[in-house]
C-alpha positions as CSV (number, residue, x, y, z in Angstrom):
1,M,-32.6,-12.8,-5.6
2,K,-31.4,-9.8,-8.0
3,D,-29.4,-8.4,-4.2
4,S,-27.6,-11.7,-3.2
5,F,-24.1,-11.7,-3.1
6,P,-22.4,-13.1,-5.5
7,F,-19.6,-15.6,-5.9
8,V,-17.0,-15.1,-7.9
9,R,-14.3,-18.6,-8.9
10,V,-11.1,-16.4,-10.3
11,K,-7.6,-18.0,-10.4
12,G,-4.1,-17.0,-11.7
13,S,-2.1,-14.2,-9.9
14,R,-3.2,-12.0,-7.5
15,Y,-2.8,-9.0,-9.8
16,A,-5.1,-11.0,-12.4
17,M,-7.5,-12.5,-9.7
18,G,-8.2,-8.6,-9.0
19,R,-8.8,-8.1,-12.4
20,Q,-10.7,-10.3,-13.0
21,H,-13.0,-9.9,-10.1
22,G,-13.3,-6.4,-11.1
23,E,-14.7,-6.9,-14.4
24,I,-16.8,-9.5,-13.3
25,V,-18.6,-7.5,-11.0
26,A,-17.7,-3.5,-11.7
27,D,-21.0,-2.1,-11.1
28,R,-21.4,-3.5,-8.1
29,I,-18.2,-1.9,-7.1
30,R,-18.7,1.4,-8.5
31,R,-22.1,1.0,-6.6
32,F,-20.2,0.0,-3.0
33,I,-17.9,3.4,-3.8
34,D,-21.2,5.7,-4.6
35,I,-22.7,4.8,-1.0
36,I,-19.1,5.1,0.9
37,L,-19.0,8.5,-0.3
38,K,-22.4,9.4,0.2
39,G,-22.2,8.4,3.7
40,T,-19.6,11.0,4.1
41,K,-19.0,14.3,3.0
42,M,-16.3,13.6,1.0
43,G,-15.9,14.1,-2.6
44,R,-13.8,11.2,-4.9
45,E,-11.1,13.2,-4.9
46,E,-10.7,13.7,-1.1
47,A,-11.5,10.2,-0.2
48,G,-8.6,8.8,-2.8
49,Q,-6.4,11.0,-0.9
50,R,-7.3,9.9,2.4
51,A,-7.3,6.1,1.2
52,M,-3.8,6.1,-0.5
53,R,-2.1,8.0,3.2
54,F,-2.7,3.8,4.0
55,L,-0.7,2.5,0.7
56,P,3.0,2.5,2.5
57,L,1.1,-0.1,4.7
58,F,-0.3,-2.1,2.9
59,E,2.6,-2.3,0.9
60,R,5.1,-3.4,3.7
61,F,2.3,-5.8,5.6
62,S,0.1,-7.2,2.7
63,P,2.0,-6.3,-0.6
64,G,0.1,-9.2,-2.5
65,L,-3.0,-7.2,-1.7
66,V,-1.9,-4.4,-3.2
67,E,-1.4,-6.4,-6.1
68,E,-4.5,-7.5,-6.0
69,V,-6.5,-3.8,-5.7
70,R,-4.6,-2.6,-8.6
71,G,-6.5,-5.2,-10.5
72,L,-9.5,-5.3,-9.5
73,A,-9.1,-1.3,-10.1
74,D,-8.3,-2.0,-13.1
75,G,-10.5,-4.8,-14.1
76,A,-13.7,-2.3,-13.0
77,N,-11.8,0.1,-14.7
78,I,-12.3,2.7,-11.7
79,P,-8.8,4.6,-10.2
80,F,-6.4,2.5,-7.8
81,E,-7.2,5.1,-5.3
82,E,-10.8,4.4,-5.1
83,A,-10.1,1.1,-4.9
84,L,-8.3,1.1,-2.1
């Protein structure tokens, strides 16, 4: 199945797990972002700005998730704002 959902096994710190995840499925992540943006009238910059409005809440209530998203962004070679 070409489009089946991949099972990704990672280990390490939250950042390291996110980075490994991003590296393994980078193309899927980029395509997913493209699909989301296609369904809106926003460009990448506006979507990133809107996502960043939630960063203080995420940092307060789920700082580990923020570290994982930072790693995912680095692994997929996309801006943090897009990953968020």
